[in-house]
C-alpha positions as a Markdown table, in Angstrom:
| # | Residue | x | y | z |
|---|---|---|---|---|
| 1 | Met | -18.8 | 8.4 | -4.0 |
| 2 | Leu | -20.7 | 8.7 | -0.9 |
| 3 | Pro | -22.8 | 11.9 | -0.7 |
| 4 | Glu | -20.8 | 13.1 | 2.4 |
| 5 | Val | -17.6 | 12.5 | 0.5 |
| 6 | Leu | -18.9 | 14.8 | -2.3 |
| 7 | Asp | -19.9 | 17.2 | 0.3 |
| 8 | Ala | -16.4 | 17.4 | 1.9 |
| 9 | Met | -14.7 | 17.9 | -1.6 |
| 10 | Leu | -16.9 | 20.5 | -3.2 |
| 11 | Gln | -15.2 | 23.4 | -1.5 |
| 12 | Trp | -11.9 | 22.0 | -3.0 |
| 13 | Leu | -13.2 | 21.2 | -6.2 |
| 14 | Ser | -15.1 | 24.5 | -6.9 |
| 15 | Gly | -12.5 | 26.8 | -5.5 |
| 16 | Asn | -9.7 | 27.4 | -3.0 |
| 17 | His | -7.0 | 26.3 | -5.3 |
| 18 | Ala | -3.7 | 26.9 | -3.5 |
| 19 | Asn | -0.2 | 25.5 | -3.4 |
| 20 | Pro | -0.2 | 23.7 | 0.1 |
| 21 | Ser | 3.5 | 24.4 | 0.4 |
| 22 | Gly | 2.9 | 28.2 | 0.1 |
| 23 | Ser | 2.9 | 30.7 | 3.1 |
| 24 | Tyr | -0.2 | 32.7 | 2.3 |
| 25 | Arg | -3.5 | 32.0 | 3.8 |
| 26 | Thr | -5.2 | 30.0 | 1.2 |
| 27 | Ala | -2.1 | 27.9 | 1.0 |
| 28 | Lys | -2.3 | 27.2 | 4.7 |
| 29 | Leu | -5.9 | 26.1 | 4.5 |
| 30 | Ala | -5.2 | 23.4 | 1.5 |
| 31 | Arg | -2.4 | 22.3 | 3.9 |
| 32 | Ser | -4.7 | 22.2 | 6.8 |
| 33 | Ala | -7.2 | 20.1 | 4.4 |
| 34 | Ile | -4.5 | 17.8 | 3.2 |
| 35 | Asp | -3.1 | 17.1 | 7.0 |
| 36 | Gly | -6.6 | 16.3 | 8.0 |
| 37 | Ala | -7.1 | 14.0 | 5.3 |
| 38 | Arg | -3.9 | 12.2 | 5.8 |
| 39 | Gly | -4.8 | 11.6 | 9.6 |
| 40 | His | -8.4 | 10.1 | 8.7 |
| 41 | Val | -6.4 | 7.8 | 6.2 |
| 42 | Ala | -3.9 | 7.0 | 9.0 |
| 43 | Ala | -6.8 | 6.2 | 11.6 |
| 44 | Leu | -8.2 | 3.8 | 9.3 |
| 45 | Phe | -5.2 | 1.4 | 10.0 |
| 46 | Gly | -3.9 | 2.4 | 13.2 |
| 47 | Ala | -1.0 | 4.6 | 11.9 |
| 48 | Asp | 0.5 | 7.8 | 12.3 |
| 49 | Ala | -0.3 | 10.5 | 10.0 |
| 50 | Asp | 3.2 | 11.1 | 9.2 |
| 51 | Glu | 3.3 | 7.5 | 7.7 |
| 52 | Ile | 0.9 | 8.2 | 4.9 |
| 53 | Val | 2.1 | 9.3 | 1.3 |
| 54 | Phe | -0.7 | 10.3 | -0.9 |
| 55 | Thr | -0.7 | 8.9 | -4.7 |
| 56 | Gly | -2.9 | 9.3 | -7.7 |
| 57 | Ser | -4.2 | 5.8 | -7.7 |
| 58 | Gly | -3.9 | 2.4 | -6.2 |
| 59 | Thr | -1.7 | 1.2 | -9.1 |
| 60 | Glu | 0.6 | 4.1 | -8.1 |
| 61 | Ser | 0.7 | 3.5 | -4.7 |
| 62 | Val | 1.8 | -0.1 | -5.3 |
| 63 | Asn | 4.5 | 0.9 | -8.0 |
| 64 | Thr | 5.7 | 3.7 | -5.4 |
| 65 | Ala | 6.1 | 1.0 | -2.7 |
| 66 | Leu | 7.7 | -1.7 | -5.1 |
| 67 | His | 10.1 | 0.8 | -6.8 |
| 68 | Ser | 11.5 | 1.7 | -3.5 |
| 69 | Leu | 11.6 | -1.9 | -2.3 |
| 70 | Asp | 13.5 | -2.9 | -5.7 |
| 71 | Arg | 16.0 | 0.1 | -5.1 |
| 72 | Leu | 16.8 | -0.5 | -1.7 |
| 73 | Ala | 16.6 | -4.3 | -0.9 |
| 74 | Gly | 19.5 | -6.3 | -1.0 |
| 75 | Lys | 20.3 | -9.0 | -3.7 |
| 76 | Gly | 17.7 | -11.5 | -4.2 |
| 77 | Lys | 14.4 | -12.1 | -5.9 |
| 78 | Ala | 10.9 | -10.5 | -5.5 |
| 79 | Ala | 8.6 | -12.9 | -3.8 |
| 80 | Val | 5.0 | -12.4 | -4.5 |
| 81 | Ser | 1.8 | -14.5 | -4.4 |
| 82 | Ala | 0.8 | -15.7 | -7.7 |
| 83 | Val | -2.7 | -14.2 | -7.6 |
| 84 | Glu | -1.4 | -10.6 | -7.1 |
| 85 | His | -2.9 | -7.6 | -8.9 |
| 86 | Ser | -1.3 | -6.9 | -12.4 |
| 87 | Ala | 0.2 | -3.7 | -10.8 |
| 88 | Val | 2.3 | -5.9 | -8.7 |
| 89 | Leu | 2.9 | -8.9 | -11.2 |
| 90 | Arg | 4.0 | -6.5 | -14.0 |
| 91 | Phe | 6.2 | -4.3 | -12.0 |
| 92 | Val | 8.3 | -7.1 | -10.3 |
| 93 | Glu | 8.4 | -9.0 | -13.6 |
| 94 | Ser | 9.9 | -5.9 | -15.3 |
| 95 | Arg | 12.7 | -5.2 | -13.0 |
| 96 | Gly | 15.3 | -7.9 | -13.8 |
| 97 | Arg | 16.0 | -9.1 | -10.4 |
| 98 | Gly | 14.1 | -12.2 | -10.7 |
| 99 | Val | 10.6 | -13.1 | -9.3 |
| 100 | Val | 9.5 | -16.1 | -7.1 |
| 101 | Leu | 5.7 | -16.6 | -7.8 |
| 102 | Leu | 4.3 | -18.0 | -4.4 |
| 103 | Pro | 1.5 | -20.7 | -5.3 |
| 104 | Val | -1.8 | -20.5 | -3.5 |
| 105 | Gly | -3.9 | -23.7 | -2.6 |
| 106 | Pro | -7.3 | -24.6 | -4.2 |
| 107 | Asp | -9.1 | -22.3 | -1.4 |
| 108 | Gly | -7.1 | -19.6 | -3.0 |
| 109 | Arg | -4.9 | -19.0 | 0.3 |
| 110 | Leu | -1.2 | -18.6 | 0.2 |
| 111 | Asp | 0.9 | -21.6 | 0.4 |
| 112 | Leu | 3.0 | -20.6 | 3.6 |
| 113 | Ile | 5.2 | -23.7 | 3.3 |
| 114 | Ala | 6.2 | -22.5 | -0.1 |
| 115 | Leu | 6.6 | -18.8 | 1.4 |
| 116 | Arg | 9.0 | -20.1 | 4.0 |
| 117 | Ala | 11.0 | -22.0 | 1.3 |
| 118 | Ala | 11.3 | -18.9 | -0.9 |
| 119 | Cys | 12.6 | -16.4 | 1.8 |
| 120 | Gly | 16.0 | -18.0 | 1.5 |
| 121 | Glu | 16.4 | -16.4 | -2.1 |
| 122 | Ala | 14.0 | -13.4 | -1.6 |
| 123 | Ala | 15.0 | -9.9 | -1.2 |
| 124 | Phe | 11.4 | -8.6 | -0.3 |
| 125 | Leu | 7.6 | -9.7 | -0.3 |
| 126 | Ser | 4.5 | -8.6 | -1.4 |
| 127 | Val | 1.3 | -10.4 | -0.8 |
| 128 | Met | -2.2 | -8.9 | -1.1 |
| 129 | Ala | -4.5 | -8.8 | 1.8 |
| 130 | Ala | -7.5 | -9.9 | 0.0 |
| 131 | Asn | -7.9 | -10.8 | -4.0 |
| 132 | Asn | -9.8 | -8.6 | -6.1 |
| 133 | Glu | -11.6 | -11.2 | -8.2 |
| 134 | Thr | -12.0 | -14.0 | -5.7 |
| 135 | Gly | -12.3 | -12.2 | -2.3 |
| 136 | Val | -10.2 | -14.7 | -0.6 |
| 137 | Ile | -8.6 | -13.2 | 2.4 |
| 138 | Gln | -4.9 | -14.2 | 2.9 |
| 139 | Pro | -3.3 | -15.0 | 6.1 |
| 140 | Leu | -1.4 | -11.8 | 6.5 |
| 141 | Asp | -0.6 | -12.4 | 10.3 |
| 142 | Glu | 1.5 | -15.6 | 9.4 |
| 143 | Val | 2.9 | -13.8 | 6.2 |
| 144 | Val | 4.2 | -10.9 | 8.7 |
| 145 | Ala | 5.7 | -13.5 | 11.1 |
| 146 | Ile | 7.7 | -15.5 | 8.1 |
| 147 | Ala | 8.9 | -12.3 | 7.0 |
| 148 | Arg | 10.2 | -10.8 | 10.5 |
| 149 | Glu | 11.8 | -14.5 | 11.0 |
| 150 | His | 14.0 | -13.9 | 7.8 |
| 151 | Gly | 14.3 | -10.1 | 8.1 |
| 152 | Leu | 12.5 | -9.3 | 4.8 |
| 153 | Pro | 10.5 | -6.3 | 4.1 |
| 154 | Leu | 6.9 | -6.8 | 3.5 |
| 155 | His | 4.2 | -4.7 | 1.2 |
| 156 | Thr | 0.5 | -5.6 | 1.0 |
| 157 | Asp | -2.1 | -4.6 | -1.4 |
| 158 | Ala | -4.9 | -3.7 | 0.9 |
| 159 | Ile | -7.3 | -1.9 | -1.8 |
| 160 | Gln | -9.8 | -4.7 | -1.3 |
| 161 | Val | -9.9 | -4.6 | 2.4 |
| 162 | Ser | -9.9 | -1.1 | 3.0 |
| 163 | Gly | -12.9 | 0.1 | 4.9 |
| 164 | Lys | -14.3 | -3.5 | 5.0 |
| 165 | Val | -12.1 | -5.6 | 6.9 |
| 166 | Pro | -10.4 | -4.2 | 10.0 |
| 167 | Phe | -6.7 | -3.9 | 9.7 |
| 168 | Asp | -4.5 | -2.5 | 12.3 |
| 169 | Val | -0.8 | -2.0 | 11.4 |
| 170 | Ser | 0.4 | -2.3 | 15.0 |
| 171 | Arg | -0.8 | -5.8 | 14.9 |
| 172 | Thr | -0.4 | -6.8 | 11.3 |
| 173 | Ala | 3.0 | -5.3 | 11.2 |
| 174 | Val | 3.5 | -5.0 | 7.6 |
| 175 | Asp | 6.1 | -2.3 | 6.3 |
| 176 | Met | 4.0 | -0.8 | 3.4 |
| 177 | Leu | 0.4 | -0.9 | 2.4 |
| 178 | Ser | -1.4 | 0.3 | -0.4 |
| 179 | Val | -5.0 | 1.7 | -0.7 |
| 180 | Ser | -7.2 | 3.0 | -3.2 |
| 181 | Ala | -10.1 | 5.8 | -2.3 |
| 182 | His | -12.8 | 4.7 | -5.0 |
| 183 | Lys | -12.8 | 1.1 | -3.4 |
| 184 | Phe | -14.2 | 2.5 | -0.2 |
| 185 | His | -16.8 | 5.2 | -1.4 |
| 186 | Gly | -14.2 | 7.8 | -1.7 |
| 187 | Pro | -13.5 | 9.8 | -5.3 |
| 188 | Lys | -11.5 | 8.1 | -8.2 |
| 189 | Gly | -7.9 | 9.2 | -8.7 |
| 190 | Ile | -6.7 | 9.0 | -4.9 |
| 191 | Gly | -4.5 | 6.4 | -3.7 |
| 192 | Ala | -2.3 | 6.2 | -0.4 |
| 193 | Leu | 0.7 | 4.5 | 0.7 |
| 194 | Tyr | 1.3 | 3.3 | 4.2 |
| 195 | Leu | 5.1 | 3.6 | 5.1 |
| 196 | Arg | 6.2 | 2.1 | 8.5 |
| 197 | Lys | 8.3 | 4.7 | 10.6 |
| 198 | Gly | 12.1 | 4.3 | 10.2 |
| 199 | Leu | 11.5 | 2.4 | 7.0 |
| 200 | Asp | 14.0 | 3.3 | 4.3 |
| 201 | Phe | 12.4 | 4.8 | 1.2 |
| 202 | Ser | 13.0 | 6.0 | -2.2 |
| 203 | Ala | 10.3 | 8.1 | -3.7 |
| 204 | Leu | 8.9 | 7.2 | -7.6 |
| 205 | Leu | 8.1 | 10.8 | -8.0 |
| 206 | Leu | 10.4 | 13.6 | -7.2 |
| 207 | Gly | 9.7 | 17.4 | -7.2 |
């Protein structure tokens, strides 16, 4: 963590413990802090604050997104790149709807011809913004265009690019985007999920 992140968190780690849904004074302070943090995360991607859902990790963010897509998407397979993080691969392989593993070329970039061909049997797509082992950045603008052409919802694991590569959801119009705080000098145990406004959503955790 950066020192300024620790400084910002200390007052909440050492005190001010309150339910942000409450109506009492300390609860309102907690709610204000959460809302402020939500706004900061949203600004990182050019999103609105009400399009951000906090999670307990990047894996939880990914699983929350894919759980929703799996429940709400129509018939068809999950189409994901072959180089996705295990949080994506293990989830889609567990669901029983079938998986299309989209190949990458020798340079590690997604084969867009294979992606276009797979869209006919796909219900939704998940393509990472950058690989967590090789650092290869995927051609997400082209992926978005193909997804829109075929009317398919698109999730991206942006955990590796957050805070490092500019990403604006008004330009690269993914439907869902996962991030993890510790990848850009935040605390461990905090993730977030961007949900495009108007998108149907089924929560993973209730209550």
